[in-house]
N, C-alpha and C positions, 0 to 999 in steps of 0.2 A: 724293937729294933734300935740298935745303938750305932752311933757314928763316931769313930775315933781314928786317930792317925795310927796306921800300922807301921811300926818301926822297921819291919822287915822289907817293906816296900818303899816307904818315904824316908828320905834322909835329909836332915836339916842342911840347908845350903844357902849361900849368899851370892847374889850377882850384883856387883858394885855395891851400892848402898841398900839394895833391896833384899830383905830377909825373906826366906821361903823354904820350900821343900823340893827336892829332886825326886820325881817318880821314876824309880829304877826299872819298872816294867814298861811304861809308856815312853820313857826316856825324854821327859820334858820337865822343865822347871816351872813351878807354880808359886807365884808370890803369896806370901802369908795372907795378905789382905784379900786376894782373889779366892784363895782356898776357904777363908772364913765366910765370904759371900756365898760360895757354893754350899758350904755346910748349912747355912741359914736357909738356902733355897730348897734343900732336899731333906732336911731333918723332919721326921713325922710330927704333924700337928693335929691331924684328924679333924680339921675344921673346914667349913665351906670356903670356897675361893672368895677372896675379898678384893677390893680395889687395888691394894698394894700388890697382890699376886698378879693381877692383870697387867699392871704397869711393868713389873719386873719381867713377865713373860713377853710382853711386847718388845721390850728392850732386847731380849735374847733373840727373838724372831728377826728383828731388823738387823741385828749383828750377823746372823746367819745368812740372810738374804743378800746382804751387801758385801759379804766376805768373798775374797778371791780364792779362798781355799775350797778344794773339792774332796777333802778327806771324808771318809764314810761316817765317822763318828765324831761328835763333839767331846770335849774333855768331861762334861757332865755325864755323858753316856759311859765313858770309860771308867769314871769313878764309881758310878752306880753298879756297873758290872763287877767291879772290885768288891763292893759291899755284898752283892749277891753271892759271889763265889766264896767270900769269907764265911757267910752264914751257912752255906751248904757244906763247906768243908768242916766247920765246927760241929755240924749235925750229921755227919756221914753215917749212912746205913739206918737213919731214923725213918720209921714208917708212921706217917701221921696223915690226918685229914687236912688238905690244903684247898684253898679257893684259888682256881685258875682263871685268869682273865686274858682274853685275846682282844686286841684292837688292831684293825687294819684300815689302811687308807683305801678308799673306794676310787677306782678309775685312774690310778696313777699311770698306767700304760697309755691311756687315752690322752693324758696331759701332754705327752711327748708330741702329739700332733699339733698342739697349739703354742707350746713354749719350748725352749731349747732343752736338750737332755741335761745340760749342766744345771739349769734352773730346776728341773725335775729332781735331780740329785739333792739340791739344796732344800727343796720342799720336803723330801723324804727325811733328810737328816733333821730338819727343823721339827717335823712331826714327831719323829722318834724321840728327840730330846725332850720336847715339852710333855709328851705322854709319860716318859720315864720319870721326870721330876714329880708329876702328879702321883704316880704310883708310889714313889718313895714318901711323899707327903702323907699318904694314907697307910703307911706302914708295910707296903708291899715291896717286892724285890723283882727286878727284871731278870727273867730266866734266860732269854735270848732274843735276838732280833732275827726275823726271817723275812728278808726283802723289805717290803713296806709295812710289815706287821711287827707288833711288840707283844711278846708273851710274858706274862707276869704271874707270880704266885704270892699268896698271902697266908702266912702261918697263922694257926689259931691264936688269937690274942684278945681276951684270955680264953675264949671259947669260940665254937663255930657260929653261934648265933650272932655274937658281936662282929665277928670277922665278915660274915655274909652281908650284914647291914653296912659295915664300913666299905666293903668292895663296891656295893651299889652306889654309895655316896661318891666313891672315887670315880666310877664310870660316868656319873652325871657331871662331875667336875671336869672330866676329860672333854665332854661335849661342850661344856661352857667355855673352856679355854680355846677350843678349836674355833668357836664362833666369835668370841669377844676379843681374842688375841690374834691367833694365826690368820683368820679370815679378814679381820679388820686391817692387819698389816699388808696382807696380800692385795686387798682393795686399794690401799694407798699406793701400791706399786703397780697398779693396773694388771694384776695377775689373777687367774681364775681361783675361785674359792675351792676349798676341799671339803670332802665329807668322809665320814668314817663309820664303821660298824663295830659293835662290841658284843662278845659272847662271854658268859661267866658260868662256871660249873664248879662243883665241889666233890671231893672224894679222896680216898687213900692214895698216897704217892710214896714211893720209896726214894730216899736220897741216895744216889750212887756216885761213885767217882770212877771215871774211865780215864786211865792215865793220870793226868793232872787236872782234868776238866770235870767238875761236879755237874750233876744233872738230876732231874726228877724222872722217875719211871712209874707209869701208871696209866691205865686206859682213860682216865678222866681228862688227860691232856689232849689226846686225839679227839675225844668226845666234844670237848669245848671248841675245838677247831671246826668240827663237822657241823655243829648246830648253828654256826655263824650264818649259814645259808638261809636261815629263817628270818634273819634281821634285814630290814631295808636300810638304805643309807641313812645315817644319823639316828639309828635305832639300836637298842640294847636287847639281847636275848639271853635268858637265863634258864638253867635246868631246874628240875623238880628238887634236887638236893639243896639248891640255894633257896628256891621259893618257899619251901616248907620251913625254913629256918628264919624267915623274915617276920617282923612284926606287922601289924595291920597297916600302919602308915606306909611302910615300904611296899607291901603287897598291893596296895591301891594304885601304885605306879605301873602295874603290869596287868596284862590280860592274857588269857589262854591262847596259845598259838599252835595247837595240834601236838604232835609228838614226833619223836625220833626213835627208830627201831634199834635197840641195843644189839650189837653184833655178838656180844659175849653170852647173852641170855635169850635173845629173840623177843624180849618184852618191849612194849611201847613205853617210851620215856617222855613224860609230859614236859612241854616247853612253854615259856611265857615271854612276851615281848613288851617293851615299854609302850605305854598307851599313846603317847604323842611323840612326834619327831621333834628333835631338838632344833 
């Protein structure tokens, strides 16, 4: 995964004494310093979350919670969707094995009974932003946002075995950021803590372009969504195609959780859940 300035979208621009770029699609000016910070936050590192990551995440979370804006997406989300679309367009019609990850916020509808709908919107936006950044840090791409869920894909890098292990590490980092960053900041604001569920599966997907919008086509995407029901709040569920490609260290983090009946073949597809709640 590479991150670079796309000259067809970003135009060098100056506002007063501030040098930066004008995003011609989002129609916003981004200071060069701000864009550099964003690059540093989203560039792949494939490393466990450290103290600096937590501090940066807490800063972003507080900014979102205290913001007066009710926009659906932060600029980090907009930028990461740009990177995703760029990758898909460059690889149009490619058919390959991708690891698909779903993460959704548990009980977001019920939150509206205890806090304002405006604050719920901020919570969802914050959640989607932080999860998107973690996905990028582990070499994945945001495919799309679906309400309070984020759908991501991880291309083989350099192979499926490595990518499966990397996606598992990404999922645990997501849970860690939720607890140590988002929930800590929510507690400071006397707001209810959040929980999430994650599902991960792998299989062949075709990159397609419908109009100007690229997408992935393959049954593994819907399968990854459907197996989510096997996960409890703060738990991760993975399919057999992921589990069989894990090393022993990663396999020990999961236990058998029954199976899912494949609609395409009628076969029972083994599933596994994380052994302990985060």
